N, C-alpha and C positions, 0 to 999 in steps of 0.2 A: 360361461364357460366351466363352470361346476357341474351344470347340469348335462353339458354335453360331454365331458369327461366321464361322468358317471353312467351315462348311456353307452358309451363305447365300451366301458369295461365291463359292463352287465352284458353286451351284446356277443363279447368275445368270451366271457365265461358260458353263455347259451351255447357258443359253438361248439363246446365240447361235447360231443354227441356220445354219451356214455353207453347206449344201446348198440351203436356201432360197433363201439370200441369190444363190448363184452361180446357181441356176437362174433368178430374177428377172432377173438381169442378162442371161441369153441368152434371156431371152422365154419362158421354160417355168415353169409352176407344177408343180414337182417332185413335189406330194401328187395329181397328176391324170395321171402318166406311169409308164411301167413297172411298178414294184411299188407304186407310191403312197406310197412310204416317203421322208421328210425327211431322206435320210441319203446318204454319200459313195458308197456301193455303187450306189445309184440313180441318182446323178449321173453316175456313170462308164458304167453301162449305157444311160440314157436320152438324157444330152445330150452325152458324150464323154469319152474316157478322160482327157485332159488335163485337164478340168475336173472330173472325178471325183477326180485326184491332188490338186489344189488342195483341194477340199472335204475330203478325208480328211487333208491336211496341217493345214488350219486346225482340225479337229474334234481332232486329236491335240494340238495346240500348245495349245487352250483347257483342257483339263483338266490339262496339264503344267503350263502356267503359272497356274493356278488353285492348284495345291498348293505350286508353287513360290513363290508370292507370300505364301500363307498362312504357309510355314516361313520366309520372311524377315521378314515383319512381327512374328509372335508367337514371338519369341525361339526360332526354330528349333524349333518344337513339331513334331515329325514326327508324331504322332498327328491332331494338328488338320490338317495338311497333307494325309495320306492320306486324312482324311474329307473334304477339301474336293475332293479329285481324285473322291473317288467320289461325291459330290454333284453334281460337273461332268456325270459319266456321267448321273445321274438327270435333270438340268435336260436333258440334250439327249434324253433319252427322253420326259421329260413337261415340256416347256416351256410355262409358264402361258399365253404369249402365242398359241399355236396350239392351245389347248384341250387341253392336255397331250397331244397327240399329234404327236409329234417323229420323231426316228431312231431306230435301234435299238441304238445304244452302243457299236458296235465301235471306230471310231477314237478315240471319247472314251475306252474302256477301254485302248486302246492308249497313250494319253498319261497315263493314270494309271501304266501298266506301266512307261512310260520315267521317272516320277517314281520308283517303287519300286527302279528299277535297270536298268542295261542287259544285265544277264543276264536279266530277267523279260522285257523288250522282246524282246530276241533269240529266247530260247526259243518264248514263244507267237507270235512273228512268223513262225518256221519253220514252226511247228504249223500256224498259219493258211494260210500260202501253199501249203505241201505238199497240204493237205486240198482248197484251192480249185483248185490246178492239176490234180489227181487226179481231183476230182468236177465241177469247175466250178460248183460251187455255194458261194458266199462264207457263206452261212445256214448251212451245215453246219458250216464252217469256225468261224464265231464261235459258235456252239452247243458246239462241242467245247471252244474256248479258254475261253469262260466258265465250262462245268462243271469245267474241269482246273484252274481259279488257286484255287479254296479248298485242293484236294489239295496242290497245290503249295506254298501257303503254309502248310499243317499241317506240311510236311516240311521246307522250307527256308526259311520266312519268320520269321527269329530276331525282326526288329523289327515284325512285323505280324500276328503268330500270336495275339497277346490280343484281335485284331478279328477271328477267324475266322468269326465268326457274322456279323458285316457284310459280309463277302466272299461269304458263303453266299447272304446275301438278295441282294445283287447280282447274282449268276450267276442265281439264280430269277427276278429281274427280266427281266434279258436274255433267257432261255430262255423265258420268258413271252412277251415281246415278238414273239418269233419264232415263235408259236402257228401264224400264217397261213402262213409257210415251210413248217414242219413238214408241214401238211396238204397244200400244193401239192408237198412232196417225196414223200408220201406217192401223191398222185395221178398224179405225173409230169407236174407243170404248171409246176414252178420254172424262172424264168427264169435261165438260164447266164449265169456274171457276165462270161465272155469271149464271149457271143453265141456259143458252139457250138451252143447249144440254143435253141429257139423255146418259147413255149406249146406244148405237145403237144394235139393233137385227140383 
């Protein structure tokens, strides 16, 4: 029952779509501009850098606090807390009130990593920043981080190794959510994160 409650709490936290809220406050439907994605990276690209940072911080905090809340309420049950953080990422990607079509999970994933430990957050944050700066494609950085996370947990995740298959499933969901980005990357039409690139004709 604890795990179910943790999962529900995490999912509901995840359904709070900060990107959509920030976009509305600026008079923008984030689902109809840029990459049409209700996530912080699209806010950064389509609304403005400051607003993108606000959305990213909000999405990071919602999964972090979902896990932290479950950890505090349910007698420091670490596994239930991690499941809550994972479900916050799922809630961000598949929010019920947006017809299960939300963001792509990066910032919420970073919030989960922050709960797992600052070493997780820093390691994958460096990888994400490096790939994004080198290629100008945050989608490529996100796919890399999601794909490497189960490997990292298998090697270093003492407290999370028993949940390796859940993390593999989470990685698969995030990569699948980026299928359109993968196609645009292949076709050379992906939007550059720092606006170095436009849609190529």
